[in-house]
C-alpha positions, -999 to +999 in steps of 0.1 A: +000+000+000+014+034-010+011+060+018+020+097+014+029+122+041+008+153+041+014+186+058+002+185+094+003+147+097+031+124+109+049+101+084+034+066+085+068+050+087+098+068+101+118+037+111+153+039+097+186+020+099+202+054+101+214+058+065+181+073+052+178+095+082+214+107+077+209+116+041+175+133+048+192+154+074+220+163+051+195+173+024+176+196+047+209+211+059+221+217+024+188+233+014+190+256+045+226+265+038+217+273+002+189+295+013+211+313+038+238+318+011+214+339-010+215+368+015+245+390+017+259+404+049+248+440+046+263+468+068+247+474+102+223+503+109+241+529+129+213+555+131+208+551+169+243+562+177+241+590+152+210+603+169+227+603+203+260+618+193+270+651+175+292+636+148+305+655+118+314+640+085+334+650+054+306+638+030+270+630+035+254+608+008+216+610+006+202+577-008+219+542-009+207+533-043+224+525-076+246+556-074+248+562-036+263+528-028+290+532-055+298+567-042+301+554-006+325+527-016+347+549-038+349+579-014+358+557+016+388+544-003+403+576+011+410+566+047+409+601+060+374+609+047+345+601+069+314+593+050+277+591+061+253+572+039+216+577+046+188+554+033+150+556+037+146+518+035+162+488+051+180+457+039+167+438+008+145+407+015+155+372+004+129+375-025+151+403-039+179+379-046+158+354-066+151+367-102+118+347-104+104+365-074+108+400-090+071+407-091+066+401-054+087+433-046+065+457-066+040+474-043+057+460-012+073+480+016+105+480-004+089+501-031+080+538-029+049+529-049+045+562-066+015+571-087+014+596-115-011+624-120-041+617-143-036+627-179-058+631-210-028+620-231-019+587-215-026+559-190-063+560-201-069+523-194-054+524-160-075+527-128-084+564-125-062+572-155-031+568-132+001+549-139+021+534-111+059+541-108+078+516-087+111+529-071+133+511-047+129+521-011+156+497+001+194+494+004+205+492-032+176+513-043+159+503-076+188+479-083+173+457-056+138+455-072+145+460-110+148+434-138+186+434-136+191+439-173+226+451-183+223+477-210+247+507-214+227+527-239+243+538-272+276+556-277+258+584-295+239+591-263+270+601-244+286+620-274+253+640-274+257+648-238+291+663-245+278+682-276+253+698-253+281+715-233+292+687-209+329+681-214+342+648-202+309+629-209+315+615-244+314+578-249+352+577-251+353+594-216+327+572-199+337+538-214+365+533-189+339+537-161+316+511-176+346+487-177+356+498-142+322+488-126+319+454-144+330+420-132+320+400-163+314+362-158+298+352-190+322+343-217+301+353-247+307+391-243+334+409-263+364+412-239+378+444-256+349+465-244+342+449-210+358+448-175+366+418-153+376+433-120+348+456-109+322+453-082+291+446-103+288+411-116+275+405-151+263+371-160+237+353-182+203+345-168+196+308-163+163+289-169+151+253-165+151+234-197+116+221-187+101+254-199+120+256-232+126+293-232+154+287-257+128+275-282+108+307-278+140+328-281+148+310-313+114+319-327+120+356-319+154+355-335+141+337-367+111+361-370+135+390-368+158+374-394+128+370-418+124+408-416+161+413-423+173+420-387+205+403-376+213+385-343+237+405-321+259+385-297+270+415-276+249+446-278+274+466-258+301+459-284+278+463-315+248+486-306+227+486-337+193+474-350+188+437-344+179+411-318+201+403-289+201+385-256+210+408-227+230+396-197+221+407-162+236+422-130+237+389-113+262+362-102+254+325-106+217+331-107+215+356-078+208+393-081+238+415-076+223+448-064+246+478-057+245+473-019+258+438-023+283+449-049+297+480-033+289+478+005+293+442+014+330+440+004+338+470+026+321+460+059+353+465+078+359+501+066+355+522+097+352+555+079+317+546+065+286+551+087+252+541+075+217+552+087+188+531+075+151+538+078+160+574+079+145+602+058+164+634+049+138+662+054+159+693+046+193+705+033+211+729+056+223+759+037+238+790+053+236+827+042+266+824+019+247+796+000+269+768+013+253+735+020+268+723+053+246+694+063+212+678+064+182+675+087+170+639+092+140+621+106+147+587+122+129+567+148+105+596+154+134+619+161+147+649+142+184+657+141+208+680+122+240+665+109+269+686+096+296+679+069+328+697+061+330+691+023+299+681+005+263+668+006+258+644-023+222+638-034+216+603-048+179+599-042+169+595-078+148+615-103+118+619-079+133+622-044+162+644-053+142+672-069+116+670-041+143+675-014+159+703-033+126+722-037+115+718+000+149+731+009+145+762-013+164+752-044+141+752-074+118+773-096+110+805-076+074+808-088+066+773-078+083+775-044+064+807-036+031+788-038+040+769-007+057+797+011+092+782+007+119+810+006+139+807-026+176+802-020+185+795-056+162+798-086+168+767-108+147+745-131+146+717-107+119+691-115+118+700-152+131+678-181+115+646-167+119+617-193+110+580-192+109+552-217+071+550-224+061+513-228+030+499-245+014+468-229-015+446-241-003+431-274+002+393-274+014+363-294+000+330-281+020+298-280+020+263-263+044+254-235+042+230-205+024+243-176+043+256-146+053+232-119+044+238-083+061+266-064+077+240-041+095+223-071+105+256-085+121+267-052+138+233-048+154+236-083+166+270-075+181+261-041+198+229-053+211+241-087+204+279-089+183+270-119+154+294-121+122+280-136+120+310-159+143+336-144+130+365-165+118+342-192+124+359-226+125+394-211+162+396-217+157+389-254+155+423-270+147+437-304+164+471-309+150+488-340+151+521-358+117+525-374+127+555-395+161+545-409+173+509-404+208+517-417+214+545-392+222+520-364+208+543-337+177+523-326+148+544-314+128+515-300+135+486-276+110+458-279+105+436-248+092+401-250+075+392-217+066+354-214+036+344-193+023+310-183-015+308-176-010+311-139+012+342-141-006+364-166-034+377-144-011+385-114+011+405-138-018+424-152-031+433-118+004+447-110+002+471-140-028+490-126-050+482-156-087+485-152-105+452-143-125+453-175-093+454-196-078+426-176-109+405-182-106+409-219-070+396-219-075+367-195-107+357-214-087+353-246-057+335-230-074+316-202-054+284-206-025+292-230+009+308-226+016+341-243+044+365-252+036+402-246+053+423-272+060+457-257+077+485-275+095+512-254+103+545-271+140+551-264+144+589-270+110+605-265+103+642-274+077+645-246+088+659-213+072+657-178+078+673-145+081+667-108+061+692-087+056+697-050+022+690-034+032+707-002+063+718+016+060+687+038+089+664+026+069+633+037+041+640+012+047+624-022+052+650-050+032+653-082+045+632-111+034+645-144+047+620-169+043+640-200+038+608-220+027+614-256+023+651-251+044+655-283+026+640-313+060+630-328+061+603-301+027+590-311+038+589-348+068+568-337+045+543-319+022+540-349+052+531-371+066+505-346+032+488-343+031+484-381+065+467-378+053+445-349+023+434-371+048+422-397+070+406-370+041+387-354+030+371-388+064+357-398+067+319-406+087+314-374+054+318-354+034+293-374-003+302-374+000+329-346-009+365-351-008+396-330-037+399-305-044+435-295-064+440-263-099+453-272-102+488-258-138+501-257-126+537-262-111+526-295-140+505-308-152+530-333-119+533-351-108+510-380-083+485-366-047+492-376-055+527-388-034+556-375-063+569-354-068+534-339-032+531-330-031+565-314-061+556-293-045+522-285-011+536-273-027+564-253-048+538-234-021+512-228+011+533-223+029+529-190+064+531-175+094+509-180+108+522-147+134+546-162+127+582-150+156+605-155+166+641-162+149+662-134+182+679-124+197+684-158+234+686-164+244+714-187+265+745-192+258+777-172+243+795-203+216+768-205+188+782-184+174+747-178+206+733-163+207+725-125+242+710-123+274+716-142+295+689-159+311+681-125+276+676-112+278+705-088+246+725-082+247+759-097+248+788-072+253+765-041+287+754-028+291+720-011+262+704-030+265+677-057+239+655-074+249+620-085+220+599-098+198+595-129+183+630-125+214+646-140+210+630-174+203+658-199+188+633-224+177+598-215+200+570-227+189+545-254+183+515-231+179+505-194+191+532-170+205+513-140+240+506-153+244+541-168+235+555-134+262+534-117+287+546-144+278+582-135+287+574-098+320+559-107+329+590-127+316+613-101+337+597-074+368+605-095+356+641-099+353+644-061+388+630-056+402+653-082+387+683-064+398+675-029+431+655-033 
């Protein structure tokens, strides 16, 4: 008679000669050790002692995200410099380390969970016409909750930065910093343009063969080839139109966030102090316009902390402009509405850019159904094989819809793979209205799908970050600006015509592109320009890449907030090092370019003070 053990009931037969019991104990021990090995030893929280003592630092870094962690590491290389790193969140959870559990982090306590303002131009099929903007509220920042995709952007992006009046930011200038941050593991990348001794590990994603993602990837590559687009082995070495497989910021199947990369190796450095679960509420600026410290709120206590050299803002494209404005640095007319005395009139919060992404278009296919979560987790713990890792998300189609031979792609097509059990949870996380989700799940109730999602790489549209009050704890207004310039709409119309061709190639068999029925678009002829305009305005959302709200530029550019050394105009002792300084968004994922900016900024600081 076969008897199975069920949860909550004792095993029927536990008698053993000792051998079985020994190996079972060894198995449990191995699984537990593998589970423990996932988590890195993060630096301790020293906020309690900071609140009790009156300590002074050389540098105060606000935000322990993609840029802040790198800055903290590089500045503490100078033993005489005392550095304070302040983070609003705490250590990353174990789910953060496992690529397959990426979705569980969104909307959690590790996410700021921002929401945008309602707009007539975009997010029309979202609940209340509002898009959600996840941002990491955790050590490592958004590098602890993102999709880990390693993309540098395009060399032309950085050459453009220099042409705008930012010397030292051409691709030739920044390439050494990309190489400096990298610790490449995968052997398939071109060694001449990559680094092998940096802090950020770069490796390929792994996936169980049971789910045959390689077969899907091959279909994508073949469909692209039928349209005349080549396969690109290493997009960093050959950034042009074509299909490529992107590596990730991970090591042996485990996420490598910037806290793990830059802070864990320097746990013994005594010149670095870290405050967690601490919010910076104000910059301290004297009458001579020198920033000499910060005011913080931690454990229901307020305290002022001074520094002798610089405050470095690394809070990101939302938090950094908000802190500047509540401290009196920003557009004078806007600050006056809240009774905030203007210390320096600058275009803070302007120039907001993001890669607008269109969701809701699908290609159906057949794959085995997902195993139980227990088996998935067992596979990961024993062999670091993820059941899907990111599926085919790291398979990308870069394309220039205007001029294929220009080799400066203006779209990045993502391919999100969903099994039947995963599609609805994903759709719920996007903030889509229930009626729209119902249409999609009704069509793909029992089949697997690829969501084909184009992201516009260099949008003309601009948004803005605005204060809602002078209270730093109240979230600011996020005006996305998506599709406010019709040129962006025209680009999306062009790319959807290309996607229609792509989805009907022989590589897909009898499949075709399924576009989510939108009631607001029902009166338009399908595939017409007016239909696609309606379609994209309803289904546009974020791809989590906000940049530009503290623009880097020359002094004669009235929109600039920082100079090419990232120092804030008109204020001494204040520097910004995060994605907000980008004058134009890069042509790809923004995490690694942000780390690059920090590596370069650290050298700028050393050059100034050494």
